[in-house]
N, C-alpha and C positions, 0 to 999 in steps of 0.2 A: 505492498499499501504507500501512496505515494507521503513522505511528508510535510509535502501542503496543504495550508489548511483553504479549504473551500466554503465561502460564506458567499449566501444571497441575502439583498435589501429591496425589500419591492419600496414603490415610491420614493426612489431616492435621488431623483434630478434636482432635486430642490429641499429646503428647510432642515427636521430632525435625519431623515435617510441620509440626505448628501453628509451632514456632517459623518454621522454612522461608516457610512464608507469610509470615509477620510481617516477617521481612527481605525477603525480594523484592518483597513490596507498600513497604516504605519507600523503596525505589528507585523507584520510584514507576510499577511495572509494576500489568496487571491480570492478578490471581493467582484461579484458580479452586482453590476448596480443595474436593480430592477426601473424600468422606465416604463409606460405608456405609451411616449412619443420618443420614436428611435433619435432622435434628432435632438429632441430636449434631452435623453438621456448621453446624448456622446455631446453637446455643447456641455452638459453638466462636468464627463471626464476629461476634459478637456483642460481642465484646470486641478486635473490632480493627474498631473505629469511626474513620473518616476516612480508612480506607486503600481502594483499591479491591479491596475480594473478595469473590468471588461464590463461594456454596456449588452445587456439580455434584456430586448427587449419583450416584456409583457403585461398584459391587460388582468388585473384582478378581478373583473366584472363578467370574465369570460373564459369559458371552461375550456376550449378551443386554443387560448391563447397559455392559458396555465400547463396544459399537457405539450404545446408545442414548448416552450419554455423548456419544461422538463426533459423533454426529450435533447435539445440541446445540449443540458448540460451532463445529462448520460455521455452522448456520444464524444463532446470535450472534456469532462473532467472523471468521468466514471460514478462519481459520487457525489454528496452533498453533506460537507459539518455541520456548517450554520445554515440555519432559514432565521432571516427579519423580519416577519411582518408589520409594516413599517404603514404602507399603506396608508393613506385615512382622510376621510374630508371632513369638513365641520358640519356642514349642513346650514340652515337660517335660524339664524336668531329672533325665534316670535314667540310669542306666549303660545303656550298648549294647547289652549284651546283656537288657536289659529293654525297649529298646523297638523295637512290633513295625511291621510295614506301614502299618499304620493311622494314627499316629502320624506318620510319614515324607509318608506322603499329603496327611495332613491341611494340613502345615506349607506343605511342597512347595506347594500347590492357591494357597497365598498369595504366596509369597519367593519360588517359581520360576518357575510357568505362569502368575501373575498380571500381572509385570512384559514377559512375553511376550503374555499375551493384551492387555495392553491397549497394548503399542509398536505388535503389527497393527495395533489400532481407531485409531490415531491418526495412523501412517504417511500416510496422505495428508494430514493437516492439515499436516504437519509438512514438507510436500516442498513446498510454498505459503509455507514462510519463506524470506529470506535469509538466515538462517543457525542453523538448528535445532540446537537440542541436546536431549540424552535424556539423563539422570541416573540411573543403576544405584546405591541407597547399599546399597553391601555392608558389610562388616565384617572387619579383621582375620582374625576367629576363622574364616573361611571359607582362608585362607590353609594350605596344606598344609604349607607350610617351615615357618609358626610356629609351628604348633601342632604337628607335632612335633619341635620342638627343646626341650628338657628344661632347656634354662635359660630358657626363656619363660613367662611364670607363663600365655600364652595354654596351653600343653599340660596343665594343671592342669583345666580347663574341661571338666566332662560336661554336652554339651548336644548331641548326637548331631544330633536333627534340625534343629536351628539352624543351626549349624556348616558342614553337611554341605550346606545348602539354598544357602548364601552363596556355596561352593565352588559350583556347581553355577552361579549366577547369575554370579560369575566369568567361568567359562568360556562363557557364552553370550555375553559383553560383549564376551571378545575374540576372538570367534569371528564377530564379525559382521562382514559385509563394511566396508572401511574405505572405499570409495565413497560408504557410506548414514549418515544422520544418527548413528550410533554410532560415527565415525571418533573416534580420539585424535589424527587428525593438528595437532597445535599451530599451522599455519599458518590450517586450517580451526574447529578448537575455542576456540583463545585469545584470538582476533580478530575482536570482530563489532563490526558500526557501532553507536553509538548512534542505536538508534530516534530519541531524542528532542530530539537533538542534530546528530547525523551528525558526533562530532568524531572515533568511533572508539574509545573508551576500553571497556576490557572491564566490561561490567555486568551478564555471567554469571557463574554460578558456573562455578569452573574445574574441569574432570573430571580424576582424575590417570591414571598410566599405562592401565590399563582402564578409562578412561569413568567412573569413579565418581564422587563428589560427594568436593570434600575435607575437611576439619575442620569447617569454619562451616557446612557443610550437614549431618551427620553427628551431630553433638552440639551440644548448648546450652554456652555459655563454664563453668560450674558444674561438668558432669559432664565437658569435657576436662580443666576444671584436676584432678580428681582420678584421672581414666584415666592421665593422663599421667604419673606416678612410678610408677605400679602396673606401664605397660611395660619402666621400666630396673629395674627392682628381680629383684636375682639369683636370690634362691633367696622359693620359700613360707614365713611364718609358721605354727607350730605354734599357736599360742594369740594373739588381737588385741586387743589392751584398748584401750580409747576411754572417751571424756568421753560420757556421758548426751546433752551434748544436741549432739556432733558424729554425725550420719547418716553421715558421708562415712566412717566407719570401720565402722561396720555394713554399708553397703553392699562394701568391699572385703571384709569376711570373706564375705558372701554369695557375692561373686565368686570368692576363692578358696576357698569351701568350707571354713571352716577355722571353729574354736569363736571364740569372743569370750566377752569379761565385761564390761560395762559397768565406769567408774567416777563414781560419785554422789557431788559435794560438796556435796548438798545434801539434804533428808529426801527419803523415798522413799514410794512408794505401801503402802497395807496393805489387810486385807482390810475393804472399806463404805470406801473410797476414795472413790469417786466420790457417794456418798450422804452421806456422811460432809461431804464438800467442794462440795454444790451450790450456794452461792451464789458462792463463788471460782472455781469453774467452766463461772458462766454465760455466758463469753468464745464457750462453744461454740457458742452459739443463734447468734451474730454471722454475719451473712451474708457479712462478709468472710471467714470459716474456711471457705464453699465453695470461694472464691476461693484461698485459701492449702491446699486440699487438690487442688484441680487440678495447682495449679502443683507441687507436693509430687510429685502421680502423675505428669507428666509429666515430672519429674528423674529417679525410678526408671527411668520407658519408655527416658527417653535411657541409662540403664545398662545397660539389657538386663536390668531386674530385674522380674519376672512377678509383682508383688504389687502388692496395695494400703495406702494410707499405713499403717492401722491395726495390718496383719497384722505389715509390714515395724516396725514401732513396739515393739507386744510388748512383753513386757517378761524380757528375758533377765538370765541369772548376773549377777550387781550386788555390785561390793565399794562399801562405803556408808565413806565418807572421814571422817565428821562423828562426833563422840560417841552412843552411843546414845542418852546421857538426854537430848540435845537433837534424838530422833526423834519426833515426836507418834506415839500408838496404838502405841508402842515393841511389846508383847506379841502385838499381832495382823499385826505384817510378817513376813510367809513367809520362815520362817529357811533353807528349800531353794535359794530364790531370791537373798535376799539376805544379805550378810555385814558385819558391822560393826567394824571394824577402826582406826576416829576417825580424826581429821584427821594429816597428812603434815607434820609442823614440824620442820625443822631448828635450827642455831641460827644459820644465813644469816651466816657470818662477812664474807663478802663486802661487808654493809650495814653493817658496824661495831659497836661496841658504844654504851652509851650509861654515864654515869659514874653513880658512887653520889648522890644527891641526902641534903644533911643537913636537910633536913625531910621526909614524908610527899609521895609525890609522887602527881600525878594527870594522866592522859594522857586529854584529850579530844580524837577520832577522828571524822566522821560516814562515813567512808571513802571511797572512789575514785567513787564515781556519785551519791550527793545530798549534796554536802559544799557546795553557796551555799548558803551561809545564815549572810547576816552577823551578822543580829538574833541567832540562837542562842549565836553566840560571843561578842557584846556581853553576851548575859544570862550563860553562864561566865564572863566577868571580872569582872564583877559580883557575878556570888553569889561564886565562889572568891577573888577578888582580897585582902578582908580577913581572910583566916581564911591562919592559919601552915602554909601549903602551896603546897611546888613545883608549879607548872599547866603543861603542856607543852600549845600549842593545835597539833594537825596541820590546818591548815585545807585542805587541796589547793590544786589551781591556778586553781579559778572564785573566789574569795575576795579583796577587795581590802584588803589588812593595814592601809589607812589607813584602810578606812573603818569599825574595830573599836574603836577610839578609845583614849587613851591606856592604855597596858600599864604596871600596878604594876611593882616591882620583881620578885615571885616567880613572873612570869608571862611565857613564852618563849611565841614563834610561829614558827611553821615552816610550809612547805608540805606538807612530809614528812617523815619518821623512819621511822626501822626499828625497826618496833612492838613486835615480837618484845622485841626488845633493852629497850625502855623498860617494858616491861610486866615484865619482868624485876624491874624497880626500880622497878617502882608497889606503890601502896596502894589505889587506885581507878582504875577505865574507865569513863569516860563515852563511850557508845558506840552508833549505829546500830542495831546487834543485828544485821549481817549475819551469816550462820553464819561465815566466815571468822573476823570479829573475838570471836564469840561461844566460839570453838573456842581461840582463842588465850588469850582470859579465862582460861578456865576450866584450860588445860594450866599458866598458870602461877600459877592459885591467884588471881587478881586480883577481890575482889568488883567488881561494875557495875553503873553506874547507865543503863539503856537508855532509847534516847529513837527509837523506830522511824520510819522514815517510809514503806516502800513492800516490797512486794512479800513475801516468808516474815518480814521483820523484827517484823511484830508478833507473827506465832506462836512466833518465838527468843525474845522479851522475855518474852513470858506464861511459857514454860519454866522462862527462869534465874528469873523470882520464883518459880515453885512451885519448882523445885530448896533455893530459899533464898540463891542467892548472889550477886540483886541484886534491883536492884526496879525498877519500868517506870512510867516518867512517861509518861501519856497525854496531855497538854496537847500543841497541836501546835506552841506559843511556850511554850516552860518560865519560869515567873516565878526570878528570882533566890534567892528567898527557901527553894523547891524546892531549885533545884540545892544551893544553901547546905548540904545537912544528908547529903554522901557517905557511902557505906556504914562 
């Protein structure tokens, strides 16, 4: 018998199935990527270069397709060691009273009859294995005890077709004869020979009490990290607030079926946004975006969210945490979607205060992301040093203080300062024009010199100048004579 381990994963051209294929192939196994559409399977397999992965066309809803696939495996490999019945669909998320027999039939054809059909077709090949294994990919939502417990979040999800199909699959698994390949006997199921070395280490996915795959196969790391905290929460919230970049919050709201509100710390879209920002959005034509969207779709699929990335992202109700004055095309922003409340600024007593200065004080800070600018800080020292000002340089963690040059008595250098407290004493602010710094400068009424470097900073700097509260220095390397004229 060959030392190679042969595994088949159904529904493997995306999501959990594709993740399972990759992980098993990384163990050195020969993995058959089961896909209903051969072209989609080939596209998925193309991203697994270097691994022993082969596409196997198989439609789990067709007896003929399952038998044909089994015959191909027999002709090519002679046996099958591991079968992962992963193919599944979620079905509609509607009330039970609105769910018809046709809805159930369509979901059951894939989630229930599919695993039975594929298992029967491959049983003869599994019996030729020294340690056959069948993994049924089920869900906690298939547990009657869990979904009927009002203290569990699972009891709040309305998805009759999917949840009942997983309940049926659980029963099919537990009712299978214990002397067959679907056994949950730990002596048989959890210790198998290592086909590559014979050392007896377990290199197969371990089944749970009902023969199901454990968490490593059911969902990728990111979705597991998200779902874990959900299961221990006691109460479903009435409303979910989430940062505009944190899709996990939106996913939780979808799973809980509760209203959600975005919190945006930066500018938001306006009517005509795509046309006006055409050049800035050119990245959407980058081929790498296709890969990103595929990973995004796989993440959603792993969470059981039956939406494409664009629909999932959308534009929900949003609270905008910036001054409306810094919002481009503010008059074209849909007020039914976006509400401007301004930045959330407190006095931050834990950061400490800043002493009054006998001279006018200027703060120079390039924020926390793009502050490795030794030459810029040197220019500021040269520009402000001869002036009757108190100069505070916040250089961040990446600039070497010794490389800036000798400091005159009126210039002090710090890695970090309590910015809001310093601005409260300042007469001018040299800033990279990040939205946080701009908002704090406006809040304290400090004139600003904007030296933008990346992302939204150029637009913010232009807005400051247009409002008459700052000037925008465009040269990448500001000359001392230009910096020597603070507002």
